[in-house]
N, CA and C atoms as an extended XYZ file, in Angstrom:
246
Properties=species:S:1:pos:R:3:atomname:S:1:resname:S:1:resid:I:1 pbc="F F F"
N       149.247       59.993      -39.112 N   MET     1
C       149.606       61.273      -39.691 CA  MET     1
C       149.317       62.363      -38.671 C   MET     1
N       150.100       63.381      -38.688 N   ALA     2
C       149.938       64.484      -37.755 CA  ALA     2
C       148.599       65.179      -37.962 C   ALA     2
N       148.158       65.898      -36.959 N   ASN     3
C       146.910       66.642      -37.012 CA  ASN     3
C       146.942       67.613      -38.187 C   ASN     3
N       145.916       67.596      -39.017 N   ASN     4
C       145.896       68.406      -40.236 CA  ASN     4
C       145.027       69.649      -40.104 C   ASN     4
N       144.962       70.287      -38.927 N   ASN     5
C       144.110       71.450      -38.792 CA  ASN     5
C       144.713       72.696      -39.421 C   ASN     5
N       145.731       72.540      -40.260 N   HIS     6
C       146.271       73.675      -41.010 CA  HIS     6
C       145.441       73.932      -42.261 C   HIS     6
N       144.687       72.944      -42.702 N   ALA     7
C       143.825       73.104      -43.868 CA  ALA     7
C       142.466       73.608      -43.386 C   ALA     7
N       141.850       74.459      -44.175 N   GLN     8
C       140.541       74.997      -43.832 CA  GLN     8
C       139.460       73.979      -44.170 C   GLN     8
N       138.586       73.695      -43.238 N   ALA     9
C       137.484       72.761      -43.478 CA  ALA     9
C       136.420       73.436      -44.333 C   ALA     9
N       135.722       72.775      -45.200 N   PRO    10
C       135.987       71.390      -45.570 CA  PRO    10
C       137.200       71.326      -46.503 C   PRO    10
N       137.998       70.299      -46.364 N   ALA    11
C       139.201       70.158      -47.181 CA  ALA    11
C       139.422       68.689      -47.519 C   ALA    11
N       140.155       68.487      -48.583 N   THR    12
C       140.603       67.148      -48.944 CA  THR    12
C       142.113       67.159      -48.839 C   THR    12
N       142.651       66.185      -48.121 N   ILE    13
C       144.094       66.094      -47.912 CA  ILE    13
C       144.614       64.866      -48.640 C   ILE    13
N       145.661       65.046      -49.386 N   ARG    14
C       146.328       63.916      -50.055 CA  ARG    14
C       147.632       63.664      -49.312 C   ARG    14
N       148.037       62.401      -49.244 N   VAL    15
C       149.276       62.015      -48.564 CA  VAL    15
C       150.128       61.208      -49.533 C   VAL    15
N       151.407       61.580      -49.641 N   ILE    16
C       152.351       60.825      -50.463 CA  ILE    16
C       153.527       60.406      -49.590 C   ILE    16
N       154.212       59.374      -50.002 N   GLU    17
C       155.380       58.910      -49.254 CA  GLU    17
C       156.635       59.197      -50.065 C   GLU    17
N       157.646       59.739      -49.383 N   LEU    18
C       158.919       60.088      -50.014 CA  LEU    18
C       160.075       59.620      -49.140 C   LEU    18
N       161.273       59.600      -49.711 N   VAL    19
C       162.490       59.352      -48.944 CA  VAL    19
C       163.373       60.580      -49.083 C   VAL    19
N       163.731       61.184      -47.944 N   GLY    20
C       164.660       62.303      -47.931 CA  GLY    20
C       166.054       61.790      -47.637 C   GLY    20
N       167.058       62.407      -48.256 N   VAL    21
C       168.445       61.978      -48.088 CA  VAL    21
C       169.301       63.198      -47.760 C   VAL    21
N       170.237       63.013      -46.825 N   SER    22
C       171.143       64.091      -46.429 CA  SER    22
C       172.487       63.500      -46.021 C   SER    22
N       173.532       64.293      -46.144 N   ASP    23
C       174.830       63.879      -45.616 CA  ASP    23
C       175.105       64.545      -44.271 C   ASP    23
N       174.084       65.262      -43.725 N   LYS    24
C       174.252       65.993      -42.460 CA  LYS    24
C       173.571       65.321      -41.271 C   LYS    24
N       172.242       65.018      -41.418 N   SER    25
C       171.484       64.484      -40.279 CA  SER    25
C       170.139       63.951      -40.764 C   SER    25
N       169.475       63.186      -39.867 N   TRP    26
C       168.129       62.715      -40.190 CA  TRP    26
C       167.167       63.897      -40.259 C   TRP    26
N       167.350       64.869      -39.389 N   SER    27
C       166.494       66.058      -39.417 CA  SER    27
C       166.635       66.787      -40.747 C   SER    27
N       167.857       66.920      -41.225 N   ASP    28
C       168.082       67.582      -42.508 CA  ASP    28
C       167.495       66.762      -43.652 C   ASP    28
N       167.544       65.440      -43.558 N   ALA    29
C       166.947       64.589      -44.591 CA  ALA    29
C       165.441       64.829      -44.670 C   ALA    29
N       164.780       64.951      -43.513 N   ALA    30
C       163.348       65.250      -43.491 CA  ALA    30
C       163.086       66.623      -44.098 C   ALA    30
N       163.906       67.597      -43.743 N   GLN    31
C       163.751       68.955      -44.294 CA  GLN    31
C       163.941       68.946      -45.805 C   GLN    31
N       164.893       68.172      -46.298 N   GLN    32
C       165.121       68.067      -47.742 CA  GLN    32
C       163.887       67.507      -48.451 C   GLN    32
N       163.261       66.507      -47.852 N   ALA    33
C       162.053       65.922      -48.452 CA  ALA    33
C       160.927       66.950      -48.523 C   ALA    33
N       160.743       67.705      -47.446 N   VAL    34
C       159.695       68.732      -47.417 CA  VAL    34
C       159.989       69.829      -48.433 C   VAL    34
N       161.230       70.294      -48.477 N   GLU    35
C       161.586       71.353      -49.425 CA  GLU    35
C       161.405       70.898      -50.870 C   GLU    35
N       161.828       69.684      -51.159 N   ARG    36
C       161.716       69.157      -52.517 CA  ARG    36
C       160.243       69.009      -52.909 C   ARG    36
N       159.438       68.466      -52.009 N   ALA    37
C       158.005       68.325      -52.285 CA  ALA    37
C       157.367       69.684      -52.518 C   ALA    37
N       157.773       70.671      -51.736 N   SER    38
C       157.182       72.013      -51.833 CA  SER    38
C       157.514       72.712      -53.148 C   SER    38
N       158.518       72.210      -53.864 N   GLU    39
C       158.853       72.797      -55.170 CA  GLU    39
C       157.772       72.522      -56.211 C   GLU    39
N       157.067       71.397      -56.060 N   THR    40
C       156.074       71.034      -57.074 CA  THR    40
C       154.668       70.834      -56.512 C   THR    40
N       154.541       70.812      -55.188 N   ILE    41
C       153.242       70.596      -54.553 CA  ILE    41
C       152.842       71.838      -53.776 C   ILE    41
N       151.618       72.308      -54.015 N   ARG    42
C       151.107       73.457      -53.267 CA  ARG    42
C       150.457       72.993      -51.981 C   ARG    42
N       150.373       73.863      -51.018 N   HIS    43
C       149.598       73.663      -49.793 CA  HIS    43
C       150.076       72.492      -48.922 C   HIS    43
N       151.410       72.298      -48.808 N   VAL    44
C       151.925       71.254      -47.912 CA  VAL    44
C       151.551       71.646      -46.486 C   VAL    44
N       150.911       70.705      -45.757 N   THR    45
C       150.425       71.019      -44.412 CA  THR    45
C       151.088       70.215      -43.304 C   THR    45
N       151.785       69.124      -43.656 N   GLY    46
C       152.373       68.332      -42.587 CA  GLY    46
C       153.343       67.289      -43.094 C   GLY    46
N       154.146       66.787      -42.155 N   VAL    47
C       155.095       65.715      -42.452 CA  VAL    47
C       155.078       64.727      -41.291 C   VAL    47
N       155.153       63.454      -41.614 N   ASP    48
C       155.207       62.389      -40.617 CA  ASP    48
C       156.420       61.530      -40.946 C   ASP    48
N       157.410       61.476      -40.030 N   VAL    49
C       158.594       60.656      -40.250 CA  VAL    49
C       158.259       59.224      -39.843 C   VAL    49
N       158.318       58.315      -40.807 N   LEU    50
C       157.951       56.924      -40.570 CA  LEU    50
C       159.105       56.137      -39.959 C   LEU    50
N       160.280       56.245      -40.571 N   HIS    51
C       161.463       55.622      -39.996 CA  HIS    51
C       162.728       56.187      -40.625 C   HIS    51
N       163.835       55.957      -39.947 N   SER    52
C       165.122       56.504      -40.360 CA  SER    52
C       166.119       55.373      -40.561 C   SER    52
N       166.947       55.508      -41.591 N   THR    53
C       168.020       54.563      -41.848 CA  THR    53
C       169.252       55.349      -42.263 C   THR    53
N       170.362       54.663      -42.384 N   GLY    54
C       171.575       55.350      -42.790 CA  GLY    54
C       172.549       54.417      -43.466 C   GLY    54
N       173.527       55.026      -44.117 N   VAL    55
C       174.611       54.296      -44.755 CA  VAL    55
C       175.858       54.526      -43.906 C   VAL    55
N       176.550       53.421      -43.568 N   VAL    56
C       177.742       53.508      -42.719 CA  VAL    56
C       178.960       53.082      -43.523 C   VAL    56
N       180.020       53.883      -43.427 N   ARG    57
C       181.312       53.539      -44.034 CA  ARG    57
C       182.403       53.812      -43.007 C   ARG    57
N       183.244       52.843      -42.811 N   GLU    58
C       184.382       52.962      -41.896 CA  GLU    58
C       183.951       53.438      -40.512 C   GLU    58
N       182.820       52.889      -40.031 N   GLY    59
C       182.351       53.188      -38.690 CA  GLY    59
C       181.674       54.538      -38.510 C   GLY    59
N       181.366       55.225      -39.611 N   LYS    60
C       180.718       56.539      -39.523 CA  LYS    60
C       179.489       56.564      -40.429 C   LYS    60
N       178.454       57.257      -39.941 N   ILE    61
C       177.265       57.457      -40.774 CA  ILE    61
C       177.613       58.507      -41.821 C   ILE    61
N       177.488       58.124      -43.084 N   VAL    62
C       177.845       59.042      -44.171 CA  VAL    62
C       176.632       59.516      -44.962 C   VAL    62
N       175.492       58.856      -44.745 N   GLU    63
C       174.274       59.264      -45.444 CA  GLU    63
C       173.077       58.929      -44.578 C   GLU    63
N       172.190       59.890      -44.422 N   TYR    64
C       170.998       59.750      -43.586 CA  TYR    64
C       169.771       59.678      -44.494 C   TYR    64
N       168.902       58.702      -44.231 N   HIS    65
C       167.670       58.531      -45.019 CA  HIS    65
C       166.481       58.559      -44.071 C   HIS    65
N       165.405       59.235      -44.458 N   VAL    66
C       164.151       59.187      -43.708 CA  VAL    66
C       163.007       58.937      -44.679 C   VAL    66
N       162.163       57.974      -44.319 N   ASN    67
C       160.918       57.768      -45.049 CA  ASN    67
C       159.879       58.657      -44.387 C   ASN    67
N       159.232       59.496      -45.196 N   VAL    68
C       158.253       60.434      -44.658 CA  VAL    68
C       156.956       60.361      -45.448 C   VAL    68
N       155.879       60.750      -44.791 N   LYS    69
C       154.612       60.996      -45.470 CA  LYS    69
C       154.415       62.498      -45.472 C   LYS    69
N       154.109       63.046      -46.625 N   ILE    70
C       153.869       64.475      -46.793 CA  ILE    70
C       152.371       64.661      -47.043 C   ILE    70
N       151.733       65.523      -46.259 N   ALA    71
C       150.308       65.816      -46.427 CA  ALA    71
C       150.148       67.187      -47.069 C   ALA    71
N       149.189       67.277      -47.980 N   PHE    72
C       148.914       68.574      -48.602 CA  PHE    72
C       147.443       68.670      -48.970 C   PHE    72
N       146.932       69.892      -48.882 N   ALA    73
C       145.537       70.153      -49.222 CA  ALA    73
C       145.389       70.133      -50.745 C   ALA    73
N       144.314       69.521      -51.187 N   VAL    74
C       144.049       69.401      -52.619 CA  VAL    74
C       142.965       70.398      -52.999 C   VAL    74
N       143.234       71.174      -54.045 N   ASP    75
C       142.228       72.106      -54.565 CA  ASP    75
C       141.105       71.332      -55.239 C   ASP    75
N       139.903       71.907      -55.210 N   ARG    76
C       138.761       71.256      -55.869 CA  ARG    76
C       139.058       70.962      -57.336 C   ARG    76
N       139.705       71.887      -58.011 N   GLU    77
C       140.024       71.711      -59.437 CA  GLU    77
C       140.929       70.497      -59.639 C   GLU    77
N       141.853       70.263      -58.714 N   ASP    78
C       142.786       69.139      -58.825 CA  ASP    78
C       142.083       67.794      -58.666 C   ASP    78
N       140.972       67.758      -57.947 N   LEU    79
C       140.255       66.498      -57.720 CA  LEU    79
C       139.650       65.944      -59.007 C   LEU    79
N       139.375       66.805      -59.961 N   ARG    80
C       138.793       66.344      -61.212 CA  ARG    80
C       139.750       65.439      -61.979 C   ARG    80
N       141.063       65.608      -61.731 N   PHE    81
C       142.070       64.860      -62.487 CA  PHE    81
C       142.652       63.703      -61.679 C   PHE    81
N       142.159       63.511      -60.445 N   ALA    82
C       142.731       62.454      -59.589 CA  ALA    82
C       142.253       61.088      -59.985 C   ALA    82
């Protein structure tokens, strides 16, 4: 996972794995995953792209997929329910 010095120490970081999908590019698929996660998760601090795949039709990539890990700082209050 990327360096997490965006969170203030002491901090607890949680990591989840997601798949981003785009019809434009692998970079856009990663951005889609981050944007979607940020809709419901506070304090996103990093993303790690694990691997990329795609769907091919008639010799062209028509869908880009990236498996990513999203890191985010967890509030103390949230730890009580983990």
